[in-house]
ZASEMI-526793 format. One record per residue: chain; x, y, z of N, C-alpha, C in turn; residue in three letters. Coordinates in steps of 0.02 Angstrom, whole numbers, padded with zeros to 5 digits. Example, Ala and Ser with C-alpha at 12.3 -4.5 7.8 and 13.67 -1.06 7.14 Angstrom:
BEGIN
<drenti c="A" n_x="00660" n_y="-00284" n_z="00390" ca_x="00615" ca_y="-00225" ca_z="00390" c_x="00660" c_y="-00165" c_z="00390" r="ala"/>
<drenti c="A" n_x="00642" n_y="-00112" n_z="00354" ca_x="00684" ca_y="-00053" ca_z="00357" c_x="00645" c_y="00002" c_z="00394" r="ser"/>
//
This chain:
BEGIN
<drenti c="A" n_x="00042" n_y="-00058" n_z="00000" ca_x="00000" ca_y="00000" ca_z="00000" c_x="00045" c_y="00062" c_z="00000" r="unk"/>
<drenti c="A" n_x="00031" n_y="00111" n_z="-00044" ca_x="00072" ca_y="00171" ca_z="-00049" c_x="00057" c_y="00222" c_z="00004" r="unk"/>
<drenti c="A" n_x="00103" n_y="00268" n_z="00012" ca_x="00094" ca_y="00322" ca_z="00059" c_x="00068" c_y="00383" c_z="00021" r="unk"/>
<drenti c="A" n_x="00016" n_y="00414" n_z="00048" ca_x="-00013" ca_y="00473" ca_z="00016" c_x="00010" c_y="00534" c_z="00056" r="unk"/>
<drenti c="A" n_x="00036" n_y="00583" n_z="00021" ca_x="00059" ca_y="00643" ca_z="00055" c_x="00000" c_y="00682" c_z="00083" r="unk"/>
<drenti c="A" n_x="00012" n_y="00724" n_z="00133" ca_x="-00041" ca_y="00765" ca_z="00163" c_x="-00071" c_y="00811" c_z="00111" r="unk"/>
<drenti c="A" n_x="-00030" n_y="00838" n_z="00067" ca_x="-00054" ca_y="00884" ca_z="00015" c_x="-00100" c_y="00848" c_z="-00034" r="unk"/>
<drenti c="A" n_x="-00080" n_y="00788" n_z="-00056" ca_x="-00122" ca_y="00749" ca_z="-00101" c_x="-00187" c_y="00729" c_z="-00067" r="unk"/>
<drenti c="A" n_x="-00183" n_y="00711" n_z="-00004" ca_x="-00243" ca_y="00693" ca_z="00034" c_x="-00290" c_y="00753" c_z="00040" r="unk"/>
<drenti c="A" n_x="-00263" n_y="00812" n_z="00054" ca_x="-00303" ca_y="00872" ca_z="00061" c_x="-00335" c_y="00890" c_z="-00006" r="unk"/>
<drenti c="A" n_x="-00297" n_y="00884" n_z="-00060" ca_x="-00324" ca_y="00899" ca_z="-00126" c_x="-00381" c_y="00851" c_z="-00143" r="unk"/>
<drenti c="A" n_x="-00372" n_y="00787" n_z="-00128" ca_x="-00424" ca_y="00737" ca_z="-00140" c_x="-00486" c_y="00753" c_z="-00099" r="unk"/>
<drenti c="A" n_x="-00477" n_y="00772" n_z="-00036" ca_x="-00533" ca_y="00790" ca_z="00007" c_x="-00571" c_y="00850" c_z="-00022" r="unk"/>
<drenti c="A" n_x="-00534" n_y="00901" n_z="-00043" ca_x="-00566" ca_y="00961" ca_z="-00071" c_x="-00606" c_y="00944" c_z="-00134" r="unk"/>
<drenti c="A" n_x="-00577" n_y="00901" n_z="-00176" ca_x="-00611" ca_y="00882" ca_z="-00238" c_x="-00675" c_y="00844" c_z="-00223" r="unk"/>
<drenti c="A" n_x="-00673" n_y="00796" n_z="-00177" ca_x="-00732" ca_y="00757" ca_z="-00159" c_x="-00785" c_y="00801" c_z="-00129" r="unk"/>
<drenti c="A" n_x="-00766" n_y="00843" n_z="-00081" ca_x="-00815" ca_y="00884" ca_z="-00046" c_x="-00846" c_y="00936" c_z="-00093" r="unk"/>
<drenti c="A" n_x="-00808" n_y="00964" n_z="-00139" ca_x="-00836" ca_y="01014" ca_z="-00185" c_x="-00883" c_y="00982" c_z="-00236" r="unk"/>
<drenti c="A" n_x="-00877" n_y="00917" n_z="-00247" ca_x="-00921" ca_y="00884" ca_z="-00294" c_x="-00984" c_y="00857" c_z="-00262" r="unk"/>
<drenti c="A" n_x="-00989" n_y="00863" n_z="-00196" ca_x="-01047" ca_y="00837" ca_z="-00160" c_x="-01101" c_y="00891" c_z="-00155" r="unk"/>
<drenti c="A" n_x="-01161" n_y="00879" n_z="-00180" ca_x="-01215" ca_y="00927" ca_z="-00174" c_x="-01229" c_y="00942" c_z="-00100" r="unk"/>
<drenti c="A" n_x="-01238" n_y="01006" n_z="-00085" ca_x="-01255" ca_y="01025" ca_z="-00017" c_x="-01196" c_y="01041" c_z="00027" r="unk"/>
<drenti c="A" n_x="-01135" n_y="01025" n_z="00005" ca_x="-01077" ca_y="01041" ca_z="00047" c_x="-01066" c_y="01116" c_z="00045" r="unk"/>
<drenti c="A" n_x="-01060" n_y="01145" n_z="00104" ca_x="-01048" ca_y="01217" ca_z="00110" c_x="-00992" c_y="01229" c_z="00160" r="unk"/>
<drenti c="A" n_x="-00949" n_y="01275" n_z="00142" ca_x="-00899" ca_y="01298" ca_z="00189" c_x="-00930" c_y="01358" c_z="00224" r="unk"/>
<drenti c="A" n_x="-00952" n_y="01349" n_z="00286" ca_x="-00988" ca_y="01402" ca_z="00321" c_x="-00965" c_y="01407" c_z="00393" r="unk"/>
<drenti c="A" n_x="-00902" n_y="01426" n_z="00404" ca_x="-00876" ca_y="01432" ca_z="00472" c_x="-00905" c_y="01494" c_z="00507" r="unk"/>
<drenti c="A" n_x="-00906" n_y="01492" n_z="00573" ca_x="-00927" ca_y="01550" ca_z="00612" c_x="-00871" c_y="01602" c_z="00609" r="unk"/>
<drenti c="A" n_x="-00887" n_y="01664" n_z="00629" ca_x="-00836" ca_y="01716" ca_z="00631" c_x="-00778" c_y="01695" c_z="00676" r="unk"/>
<drenti c="A" n_x="-00794" n_y="01666" n_z="00733" ca_x="-00742" ca_y="01644" ca_z="00780" c_x="-00698" c_y="01590" c_z="00749" r="unk"/>
<drenti c="A" n_x="-00728" n_y="01542" n_z="00714" ca_x="-00689" ca_y="01490" ca_z="00681" c_x="-00643" c_y="01519" c_z="00627" r="unk"/>
<drenti c="A" n_x="-00669" n_y="01567" n_z="00589" ca_x="-00627" ca_y="01598" ca_z="00537" c_x="-00566" c_y="01631" c_z="00567" r="unk"/>
<drenti c="A" n_x="-00576" n_y="01670" n_z="00620" ca_x="-00520" ca_y="01706" ca_z="00650" c_x="-00474" c_y="01660" c_z="00689" r="unk"/>
<drenti c="A" n_x="-00502" n_y="01620" n_z="00733" ca_x="-00460" ca_y="01581" ca_z="00779" c_x="-00427" c_y="01520" c_z="00747" r="unk"/>
<drenti c="A" n_x="-00454" n_y="01494" n_z="00693" ca_x="-00423" ca_y="01436" ca_z="00662" c_x="-00393" c_y="01454" c_z="00594" r="unk"/>
<drenti c="A" n_x="-00434" n_y="01474" n_z="00547" ca_x="-00410" ca_y="01483" ca_z="00479" c_x="-00363" c_y="01542" c_z="00472" r="unk"/>
<drenti c="A" n_x="-00385" n_y="01602" n_z="00493" ca_x="-00343" ca_y="01661" ca_z="00483" c_x="-00282" c_y="01661" c_z="00528" r="unk"/>
<drenti c="A" n_x="-00289" n_y="01638" n_z="00590" ca_x="-00232" ca_y="01635" ca_z="00636" c_x="-00178" c_y="01588" c_z="00608" r="unk"/>
<drenti c="A" n_x="-00199" n_y="01530" n_z="00582" ca_x="-00151" ca_y="01483" ca_z="00553" c_x="-00117" c_y="01514" c_z="00492" r="unk"/>
<drenti c="A" n_x="-00155" n_y="01549" n_z="00451" ca_x="-00128" ca_y="01580" ca_z="00391" c_x="-00075" c_y="01632" c_z="00410" r="unk"/>
<drenti c="A" n_x="-00090" n_y="01674" n_z="00458" ca_x="-00043" ca_y="01726" ca_z="00480" c_x="00021" c_y="01695" c_z="00508" r="unk"/>
<drenti c="A" n_x="00013" n_y="01640" n_z="00543" ca_x="00071" ca_y="01606" ca_z="00574" c_x="00109" c_y="01562" c_z="00524" r="unk"/>
<drenti c="A" n_x="00085" n_y="01558" n_z="00462" ca_x="00118" ca_y="01518" ca_z="00411" c_x="00107" c_y="01444" c_z="00417" r="unk"/>
<drenti c="A" n_x="00055" n_y="01423" n_z="00455" ca_x="00040" ca_y="01352" ca_z="00463" c_x="-00009" c_y="01330" c_z="00409" r="unk"/>
<drenti c="A" n_x="-00003" n_y="01267" n_z="00388" ca_x="-00047" ca_y="01240" ca_z="00338" c_x="-00112" c_y="01215" c_z="00370" r="unk"/>
<drenti c="A" n_x="-00165" n_y="01215" n_z="00331" ca_x="-00228" ca_y="01187" ca_z="00354" c_x="-00226" c_y="01112" c_z="00342" r="unk"/>
<drenti c="A" n_x="-00261" n_y="01074" n_z="00383" ca_x="-00263" ca_y="01002" ca_z="00375" c_x="-00294" c_y="00984" c_z="00307" r="unk"/>
<drenti c="A" n_x="-00347" n_y="01018" n_z="00290" ca_x="-00379" ca_y="01009" ca_z="00224" c_x="-00383" c_y="01076" c_z="00190" r="unk"/>
<drenti c="A" n_x="-00361" n_y="01079" n_z="00130" ca_x="-00358" ca_y="01142" ca_z="00093" c_x="-00426" c_y="01159" c_z="00063" r="unk"/>
<drenti c="A" n_x="-00469" n_y="01190" n_z="00103" ca_x="-00536" ca_y="01207" ca_z="00078" c_x="-00541" c_y="01280" c_z="00059" r="unk"/>
<drenti c="A" n_x="-00489" n_y="01318" n_z="00071" ca_x="-00489" ca_y="01389" ca_z="00054" c_x="-00437" c_y="01400" c_z="-00001" r="unk"/>
<drenti c="A" n_x="-00461" n_y="01419" n_z="-00059" ca_x="-00416" ca_y="01432" ca_z="-00115" c_x="-00396" c_y="01506" c_z="-00115" r="unk"/>
<drenti c="A" n_x="-00336" n_y="01520" n_z="-00136" ca_x="-00312" ca_y="01589" ca_z="-00141" c_x="-00305" c_y="01608" c_z="-00214" r="unk"/>
<drenti c="A" n_x="-00320" n_y="01670" n_z="-00228" ca_x="-00310" ca_y="01697" ca_z="-00295" c_x="-00297" c_y="01772" c_z="-00290" r="unk"/>
<drenti c="A" n_x="-00262" n_y="01798" n_z="-00339" ca_x="-00250" ca_y="01870" ca_z="-00342" c_x="-00310" c_y="01900" c_z="-00378" r="unk"/>
<drenti c="A" n_x="-00355" n_y="01931" n_z="-00340" ca_x="-00417" ca_y="01957" ca_z="-00368" c_x="-00405" c_y="02013" c_z="-00418" r="unk"/>
<drenti c="A" n_x="-00346" n_y="02044" n_z="-00417" ca_x="-00331" ca_y="02097" ca_z="-00464" c_x="-00314" c_y="02071" c_z="-00534" r="unk"/>
<drenti c="A" n_x="-00304" n_y="02006" n_z="-00540" ca_x="-00290" ca_y="01976" ca_z="-00605" c_x="-00353" c_y="01955" c_z="-00643" r="unk"/>
<drenti c="A" n_x="-00411" n_y="01963" n_z="-00612" ca_x="-00474" ca_y="01939" ca_z="-00641" c_x="-00525" c_y="01995" c_z="-00645" r="unk"/>
<drenti c="A" n_x="-00569" n_y="01990" n_z="-00694" ca_x="-00627" ca_y="02035" ca_z="-00697" c_x="-00676" c_y="02012" c_z="-00643" r="unk"/>
<drenti c="A" n_x="-00712" n_y="02059" n_z="-00611" ca_x="-00758" ca_y="02040" ca_z="-00557" c_x="-00809" c_y="01986" c_z="-00577" r="unk"/>
<drenti c="A" n_x="-00834" n_y="01989" n_z="-00639" ca_x="-00884" ca_y="01939" ca_z="-00659" c_x="-00854" c_y="01869" c_z="-00667" r="unk"/>
<drenti c="A" n_x="-00787" n_y="01864" n_z="-00672" ca_x="-00754" ca_y="01799" ca_z="-00678" c_x="-00739" c_y="01766" c_z="-00611" r="unk"/>
<drenti c="A" n_x="-00739" n_y="01804" n_z="-00557" ca_x="-00719" ca_y="01778" ca_z="-00491" c_x="-00762" c_y="01721" c_z="-00466" r="unk"/>
<drenti c="A" n_x="-00829" n_y="01722" n_z="-00473" ca_x="-00868" ca_y="01665" ca_z="-00447" c_x="-00850" c_y="01598" c_z="-00479" r="unk"/>
<drenti c="A" n_x="-00823" n_y="01598" n_z="-00539" ca_x="-00806" ca_y="01536" ca_z="-00574" c_x="-00738" c_y="01509" c_z="-00556" r="unk"/>
<drenti c="A" n_x="-00700" n_y="01545" n_z="-00516" ca_x="-00632" ca_y="01524" ca_z="-00500" c_x="-00633" c_y="01473" c_z="-00444" r="unk"/>
//
């Protein structure tokens, strides 16, 4: 049995969850600040990569929802 990297595992999780009808990323304000944003500021990785980053200045506003 092969070893799956954390990154590959997180990517697979994101792909599966985004393809499931009804899945929503809906954290509370406290969860956003205390877990997601705090980890980002500290340079720590998330266990599952459910937040994608993009440079919004490279896109037209009407194109952003499709990214």
